[in-house]
N, C-alpha and C positions, 0 to 999 in steps of 0.2 A: 200625760201628765209626766212633769219631770222640775228642787232651787233650793239654795241652803240654808237651814234655820240655824247660825250663829253669827254672835256680833265678828264686824269684819275686827280683824287684826292690824296691829301696827305696820308702815313699808319693812319688806322683809329686811333683815339685818344683811349687813355683808357677809360673803361665803364663806368667809376664816369661819364663822360660829357653827361650827359643824354639828351634826346630832350625837349623843351617846353611843357607844358601838354595841350591840348585844342584839340578842334574842327578843320578842313580843309575841304576843299571841290574842285571839279574839275568838269567843265563841257564841254565836246567838244560837237559840232555840226557843222556836215562837210555834204557837198550836192557831188555831182558827176555826171557826164554824160560821161557816156563809147562806144566808137565808137562799130561797129561791126564785128565782128571776124567767124574764123570758131566756134571757143568755144564758143561764145555768140552773140545772137543781141545786137544792139544797146539800151541803156537804162538810165535814170536817175535816181536816190536811193540818200536817206537819210539816215544820220547815227547819232546817238547820244550816246554817252558815260556821266552818271552822276555819280560823283564818291564822296561819304563821309569817312573821316578819321580822328582817333580819338588815341592819343597817351595819357598815364599817367603812374606817376610813384607815388611808394608806398615804401620807403624805399628802398632797396635794390634791388625791383623789379620793373618792367614795363611791361606794355602793348601797344600794336600794334592791331590797328585794320582800315579796310580798305574793302569798303563796295560799290558795284557798278551794275547798269543797264546798259545792251547796247539794244538800240534796232536800227535795222535796217529796212530801207522800201525800198522796190524793188520788181520790177517784178518777178515772179518765173522764173527759169532756166535763170537768168541773171548773172553776175557777181556784177555790183554796187561797193557799199563801200565795200564788202568781198574781194573786191583785197587788202586791206588793213588789214582785220579783220579777214580774215580765217584762218592765222596762229597763233593768238590772242589766238583762241581756243583750239589748242594743241600743241603749241610751250612750253608748261612746259615739254609734255613726259606726261602728264596726271596726274589728281590729285587722290592721294590716298584717302583723304575722301571728299567725295560729300558736297561741301559747296556751292549748288547753283545748276543753271540746267535753262531749259526752261520755261519760263510762258506762253507764246503764239507764234503757230508758223503756218504757214500758212496763205493764201490770199496775199501775199506779203510780210506779218509783222513777223519777228522774234526775241523775245521781252525774255532777259536773262536778270538773276541776280549772280553773283557771290560775297562773301566773298573773297578777294585778300586779305587780310593780318588777321591773327588769332595767334599772338603769345605773350610769358612771355618772356622776358628777365630776370635773375637771375644773380644779379652782385657777383661774386666769388672772394669777395677781391677786390686789389686795379688793379691786374692787369688778370683778367679773368674775362670772361662774359659765362652763357650759352642762347641761343636762341631755344626755341622750341613751333612748330607750324609753320602757313602757311607764309612764309616769303621771300622777295628775296635775292637771292644771285647771285653774280657778279665777275667770278673769271676773264675775259677779260683784254688784257693788250693792243691790238688791237682795234680799234673806230668800225669797219664797219664787215671785216668778222674776226670770232673768233671762229676757230676750239678748242681751250682749254677752253672756255665756256662749260662745261657740264650738265648745268642746264636750263635756261630758256633765249636763247642768242635772239636777235632782230632780225627782220628782215631786212637787210639792205637796201631796198629800202623804209621800212615805216617812214614818217617824223613823226607821232605821238609816242613818244618813250619818254613821260613824266614820263611815271611810269612803271618798269620791274614787269612781272607777280610774284606774290609769288608762291611758292613752297613748300609743306609738310617736314618739315623738323625739324632735331636736327644739331646743331651747336655750338659746343663751340671752344672757342676763348680763346688764353694766350698772353697777349702783354710782350715779352722782350726786353725790352726797347722801346726806342723810332722810333727805324725802325726796328725789328723784330718782326715776329705775327708766331705764330703756331693753325694753326685750325683743327676740325675735322670735318665734316657734314656726316650725315648720312639720307639717303632721300628716303623712297619706293614711290612707283609709278606704275599705273596701265596704262597701254600702248596698243595699239590696239584695234580694233575693239571689242575683244572680254574681255578686260581689262584683260589683264594677271597682275599678279603683281610683280614686280622687286625690286631690292634694289641697291642703290649707294649708296658707303659707300666711302669715300676719306679724307685723310688728305693733308695738306698743309702748306709749309711754304715758308715765305717772306722776305728779307730784303733789304739790301742797300750796296754795298762796291764800293767805290771808285766813286759815285755819280752814280751807276745802280742800278737799281731795279730788282731784281733777284725773281723769284719765281718756285717752284716745286711743282706738287702733283700726286699723286700714288693711286691705292685702285681699285674696280671695279667701273664700271658705268654702270647700269641696269643688272648686273650678270655678266657682263664680265672686263676683265681686260682695266686697262686704266693707262696713265703717261703722265705728260706734262711737259715744263719748260717753261718760259718766261723770257724777258728782255726790260726794256726799259732805255733811258736816250738819252744826249742829242752826236750829230756826227755837229760838229761846231753850225750853227745858225738851223739846225734841229734837231728835235726830231725823234728817231728811236725806234720803237715798233717791237718786233719780239714774235711768240709764236709757239708751237709744241707739239702735242698730239700722242701718240701711241695709237691706240684702236685693240682690240682683238676681228672681230667679223666674224660669218660666218666659223671658222676654218682658218682664216688668219690675221697675223698682217698687221694692214693699218696706215700709216705715214700721218699726217695733219700738214700743216704749215700755217704760212702765217706772213710775212715782211710788215712793211708799215712805211713810212713817212712822217713827216707833220711839218708846216712851218707858219709864220704868215709873211706878207707882208707890208709893208707899201706904198702903191700907191696913189697918189693925196689927202696927210692925213686922209685916208681913210685906214682899214685893209682888207686885203686880206688873208683869211684861207685856206691851200691848205691839202689835205688829198690823199697820193696816196699807195693803196695796193694793192699787190699779193698775191693769193692764192694757191696751191697747194694741192687738196684734192684726199687723197686716195682713198677715199667712192663717189668721183664724177664720173661721165660717162666718157669716153674716146671719146665718139661720141655722136652725135645726135639719133644716132640709140639703147643709155641707158640710154635718160633722163627717162622713161616711168617707164625704170625698175629701176631708182634710186630713181623715186617719190615713189616707192611702197615699197621699200628696210626698211627694220628693222630701220637702222639710221634715216631714213628722219619721220619715225610713232612714232621714241621716241624723236623727236625734236631735233635731234644733229646734221643736216644737215640745213646750212642758203640758200644755190645756190645747183644745182644739177653738174655744171660739173666739171670735174676735174682740169682745169686751169680758172680764175677766175681773174681780174683786178677790182678795184675802184677805183675812181677820185673823190673828192668833192671840189666844189671852193664854198667859204661864202665870200661875198663881202659887206661891209658896206657900202652905197650908202647912208645913211642919220642918225645921232644918233636912230631916230627911225624904217629905215627902213632898211630892208639887202636884197640883193639877192643872190640864189645860185644858183647850177647846179651839180645834181650826173650822173654820169656815172659807169654804172654795164658792164662787158663786156666779154666773155666768149672767150677762144683765144682758143678755140679749134674749133669751128665754127662759130668764126668772126660777132655771133649775140650780139645787146647792148640795154641797157634799159638806155634812156635818161631821165633825170626828172627836168627840171628847178623849181623855184620857187620864188616869193617874201614874206616878211614877215613883219608885220607892229605893232607893239609894239604901241596897243591903249593908255594904263595904263599900270602901275604897275604888273594888275593883269588879264588886257584882250590882247589878241594877235590877230590878223587876218593874214589869210596867203592863199595865190593863189599859184598855180600848176599845173602842168603836167606829165604824164609819158605818153612815145611812146617805142614801141620795132623798132629796125632795126637789119633786117634779114628775112633769109627765113621762111614762115610761116607754120604753119600746115595742114595738107589734111586730110581727111575725107577718111578713107579705110573701107570697110564690117562695116560702121556706127562707127565706132571707129576711134578717132582723132589720127594723127602720127604725135608727134613731130619732125621738120627737123632743130631745132635751141632750143636754150635755149631760148631767146627772141624774136624771129622774131614773135612769136605767141600773143605777148601782143599788145591789141589796144589801141588805142589813151585816155587816159585819163583824162580828166581836174576837178579839184575840187575847192573848197572853203572851210576854216573850219575858226570857231572862236572858241578860247578858252577863258576859264573863270576860275580863281582860287579865290578861297575866304575861 
């Protein structure tokens, strides 16, 4: 599982609009309680992420640095906070540069560190810039299920998406007017257990026509052909977002596509935000019998797949209960096997820099069974155990 939950921003401003220099930071404290399942006994766990960031500019050049430590405390052989963070370690598809690693692992402790940002930006005149190094790159148009984002897509079920994982790349951007942008991204990566080196080299163009944002990209993704098209705009009071990608994997062309609608409703003088998405993924499994194969496929190990099924839907509801309190509910469902992942949550804004969240996840559907000492999935989400969590975010 891996998508961004945020409204799209306007097209990027010219590179002259640099970020203010200085330090900032982020700390996440997460506690979980996971119910028992065929895959894991019940357990409690803790997870901590501490992150320091610095940006600075010197004339036409700028430096962006982000360094973080993560500490997971859980019983060996249990899921714990790994439910959220397992994808974070591999979601980039593999770092080319080794800028981190394990500090301590064993005895229920997993302490890691990683330089998640380390990039230099060079302004090439008023309408172009070049960024080299570890940096976030997002080409998503839809909000949860994003098959056209070839770099580091989010897990659609993960509520902790404050920062997108950086990837090692060189990115050249040219701004042709206020609404048109051209860019080229070159990204080497090491994927799989063997750390095989692959190359992603893509060219992208985005523009606006008659109020609709349009985008296309093409090139190679992890050494094989890929292309994509996207569109977003307004249909009445609804925002429409759609993206589709074509990939050449294992000697076959595969189409991956998502279409979504979102809108804000005024109910009892409060805002209700609704997101609906549907994805048909040619890389996904046709039935439960193919889920294990999808999870071990090349596309999944490269970090390209967010879900395992062929047809998946997402529904997100967010309601403002109070200016400081909001409630939400996420539903991810496999339209092939009928299983669902339900995720209600409550978020409270303690201050401008401190937030508190309570939430839960539970799977609905046919659970996994053990056959010959190995688990067999009988639905995509039916094996997800009951999962309760509380978290506190600090920004400084």
